[in-house]
C-alpha positions as CSV (number, residue, x, y, z in Angstrom):
1,M,-9.2,3.0,-1.3
2,E,-9.6,6.5,0.2
3,R,-13.1,7.6,-0.5
4,L,-13.3,9.9,-3.5
5,P,-15.6,12.6,-2.1
6,S,-12.5,13.9,-0.1
7,L,-11.2,15.0,-3.5
8,W,-13.9,17.7,-3.7
9,V,-12.0,20.1,-1.5
10,D,-11.2,22.0,-4.7
11,K,-12.7,20.2,-7.7
12,A,-11.7,23.1,-10.0
13,M,-8.1,21.8,-9.8
14,I,-9.1,18.3,-10.9
15,R,-9.2,17.6,-14.6
16,L,-8.4,13.9,-14.7
17,L,-8.5,11.1,-12.2
18,L,-6.4,8.1,-13.0
19,S,-6.7,5.0,-10.7
20,D,-4.9,1.8,-10.2
21,I,-7.2,-1.3,-9.9
22,D,-5.7,-3.9,-7.5
23,G,-5.3,-2.6,-4.0
24,T,-7.0,0.6,-4.9
25,L,-10.3,0.3,-6.6
26,I,-10.7,-3.3,-5.6
27,Q,-9.2,-5.5,-2.9
28,Y,-9.6,-9.3,-2.7
29,D,-13.3,-9.0,-3.7
30,P,-13.3,-8.1,-7.4
31,K,-16.0,-5.4,-7.0
32,I,-15.7,-1.6,-6.7
33,H,-17.2,-0.2,-3.5
34,K,-20.5,1.5,-4.2
35,T,-19.3,4.7,-2.6
36,D,-16.4,4.8,-5.0
37,V,-18.7,4.1,-8.0
38,D,-21.0,6.9,-7.0
39,A,-18.1,9.3,-6.5
40,I,-16.7,8.5,-10.0
41,H,-20.1,9.2,-11.5
42,Q,-20.2,12.5,-9.7
43,L,-16.8,13.5,-10.8
44,Q,-17.6,12.7,-14.4
45,E,-20.9,14.6,-14.2
46,H,-18.8,17.7,-13.2
47,G,-16.5,17.3,-16.2
48,V,-13.7,15.4,-14.5
49,Q,-12.3,12.6,-16.8
50,F,-11.7,9.2,-15.3
51,G,-9.2,6.5,-16.4
52,L,-7.5,3.3,-15.3
53,V,-3.7,2.6,-15.1
54,T,-3.1,-1.1,-14.4
55,G,-1.2,-4.2,-15.1
56,R,-4.5,-5.9,-15.9
57,D,-5.5,-6.8,-19.4
58,I,-8.0,-4.7,-21.4
59,G,-10.7,-7.4,-21.2
60,F,-10.6,-7.4,-17.4
61,C,-10.9,-3.6,-17.4
62,R,-13.9,-3.6,-19.7
63,H,-15.6,-6.2,-17.7
64,L,-15.0,-4.4,-14.4
65,L,-16.3,-1.1,-15.9
66,T,-19.4,-2.6,-17.5
67,H,-20.3,-4.5,-14.3
68,H,-20.4,-1.2,-12.4
69,N,-21.9,0.9,-15.3
70,L,-18.8,3.0,-15.5
71,Q,-17.1,4.6,-18.5
72,A,-13.4,5.2,-18.8
73,D,-12.0,8.1,-20.8
74,C,-8.7,6.3,-21.0
75,I,-7.2,3.0,-20.0
76,V,-3.5,2.2,-19.7
77,A,-3.4,-1.6,-19.4
78,N,-0.9,-4.4,-19.5
79,N,1.7,-2.6,-17.4
80,G,1.8,0.3,-19.9
81,G,1.8,-2.0,-22.9
82,S,-1.4,-0.6,-24.3
83,L,-3.3,2.7,-24.3
84,W,-7.0,3.1,-25.1
85,I,-8.8,6.4,-25.4
86,Q,-12.5,5.9,-25.1
87,K,-12.9,2.7,-27.1
88,H,-10.0,3.3,-29.5
89,K,-6.6,1.7,-29.2
90,V,-4.0,4.4,-29.5
91,F,-0.9,2.3,-29.3
92,E,0.3,-1.1,-28.2
93,H,3.8,-2.5,-27.5
94,H,3.1,-6.0,-28.7
95,M,5.1,-9.2,-29.6
96,D,4.0,-10.9,-32.8
97,G,2.7,-14.4,-32.8
98,E,6.0,-16.1,-33.9
99,E,7.9,-14.2,-31.3
100,V,5.6,-15.4,-28.6
101,I,5.7,-18.9,-29.8
102,A,9.5,-18.8,-29.5
103,I,9.2,-17.5,-25.9
104,M,6.6,-20.1,-24.9
105,K,8.7,-22.9,-26.2
106,Q,11.5,-21.8,-23.9
107,L,9.0,-21.6,-21.0
108,D,7.8,-25.1,-21.7
109,A,10.4,-26.6,-19.5
110,Y,9.2,-24.5,-16.5
111,V,5.5,-25.5,-16.8
112,G,4.5,-27.0,-13.4
113,M,6.9,-24.8,-11.5
114,C,4.9,-21.9,-13.0
115,H,1.9,-21.6,-15.3
116,P,2.4,-19.3,-18.3
117,F,-0.7,-17.9,-20.1
118,I,-1.8,-15.1,-22.4
119,C,-5.1,-13.3,-22.5
120,S,-7.0,-12.1,-25.6
121,E,-8.8,-8.7,-25.8
122,E,-12.0,-10.7,-25.5
123,R,-10.7,-11.9,-22.0
124,E,-10.1,-15.5,-23.1
125,F,-7.1,-17.2,-21.4
126,F,-4.8,-19.7,-23.1
127,L,-2.4,-22.0,-21.3
128,M,0.2,-24.5,-22.3
129,K,-2.3,-27.3,-22.1
130,H,-0.1,-29.8,-23.9
131,A,2.4,-29.7,-21.0
132,Y,0.0,-31.0,-18.4
133,T,-1.3,-34.4,-17.6
134,A,-5.1,-34.7,-17.6
135,D,-5.3,-34.5,-13.8
136,A,-2.8,-31.6,-13.6
137,W,-4.8,-29.7,-16.3
138,Q,-8.0,-30.0,-14.4
139,S,-6.2,-28.9,-11.2
140,I,-4.7,-25.8,-12.7
141,R,-8.0,-24.9,-14.4
142,K,-9.6,-25.0,-11.0
143,T,-6.8,-22.9,-9.4
144,L,-7.0,-20.2,-12.1
145,A,-10.8,-20.3,-12.6
146,Y,-11.0,-16.9,-10.9
147,L,-9.4,-15.4,-14.0
148,G,-12.5,-16.0,-16.1
149,N,-12.8,-17.9,-19.4
150,L,-10.0,-20.5,-19.6
151,S,-9.8,-21.9,-23.1
152,E,-9.5,-25.6,-23.8
153,E,-7.4,-24.8,-26.8
154,D,-3.6,-25.1,-26.3
155,L,-1.8,-21.8,-26.3
156,L,0.7,-22.8,-29.0
157,Q,-2.1,-24.2,-31.2
158,H,-4.0,-20.9,-30.7
159,L,-1.0,-18.9,-31.8
160,H,-0.3,-21.1,-34.8
161,R,-3.9,-20.8,-35.8
162,T,-4.5,-17.1,-35.3
163,K,-1.0,-15.5,-35.6
164,A,-2.2,-13.2,-32.9
165,S,0.0,-10.5,-31.4
166,V,0.4,-10.5,-27.6
167,V,1.1,-7.5,-25.3
168,K,1.9,-9.5,-22.2
169,I,2.8,-13.1,-21.1
170,S,1.8,-13.8,-17.5
171,L,3.3,-16.6,-15.3
172,Y,1.4,-17.7,-12.3
173,T,4.0,-18.9,-9.8
174,C,1.8,-20.0,-6.9
175,N,3.9,-18.3,-4.2
176,E,6.6,-15.8,-3.4
177,Q,9.3,-18.4,-3.0
178,T,8.9,-19.7,-6.5
179,T,8.7,-16.1,-7.8
180,N,12.0,-15.3,-6.2
181,A,13.6,-18.5,-7.5
182,L,12.4,-18.1,-11.1
183,L,12.8,-14.4,-11.6
184,P,16.6,-14.3,-12.1
185,K,16.6,-17.4,-14.3
186,L,14.0,-15.9,-16.6
187,Q,15.6,-12.5,-16.6
188,A,18.8,-14.2,-17.8
189,I,17.0,-16.1,-20.5
190,F,14.9,-13.3,-21.8
191,K,17.3,-10.4,-21.7
192,E,15.6,-8.6,-24.6
193,Y,12.4,-8.3,-22.7
194,E,11.0,-6.8,-19.5
195,V,10.7,-9.6,-17.0
196,L,9.2,-8.3,-13.8
197,P,7.3,-9.6,-10.7
198,T,3.9,-7.9,-10.5
199,S,2.8,-9.5,-7.3
200,I,4.1,-12.2,-4.9
201,D,2.8,-15.0,-7.2
202,Y,3.1,-13.5,-10.7
203,I,5.9,-12.7,-13.2
204,E,5.1,-10.9,-16.4
205,I,7.0,-10.6,-19.7
206,T,6.5,-7.7,-22.0
207,K,8.3,-6.0,-24.8
208,K,11.2,-3.9,-23.7
209,R,10.5,-0.2,-24.4
210,Y,13.4,2.1,-25.3
211,S,13.1,5.8,-24.8
């Protein structure tokens, strides 16, 4: 990330700083550089508002901010699927629990080629545990441990129990080749949704938003 102090050339023109997370605030190490943290604090002390615009879930954003003692005036998370002002959810383009269950049942056949999951606002991750052998389940838990708290509860069981709405379904594809192979198939199946690659090894499904 370009160091933020360079923005002080004419701070009178700056009212709001919105930043992406991956590849901007953080790289492979999930920590914000101290120079950037200090600069964000300085901007806010001078009345400049700060916010995040990211594909990441709200739980990740909160954890990142708390870890660095930062406050966000706004957060646009889940690829634009949710908007938070301060600590208040302003809007959310979500899929209800039954809708997500129907999608996940269609994705069941692709588990192994990809690894679908959802994340709660509390940053708990749920996968299709029932679709894995015991060894495969331990293997994917190890692979995705970097995400955070991976629940032992099966995703479908969780949805049946909670009826929770979901903003985004993520599919970890392991590599770019699998992403390229799966993307057109999933776009053909889920025509009523946004099905987009968000990195070389992730595809995400969200509610299609009409203007």
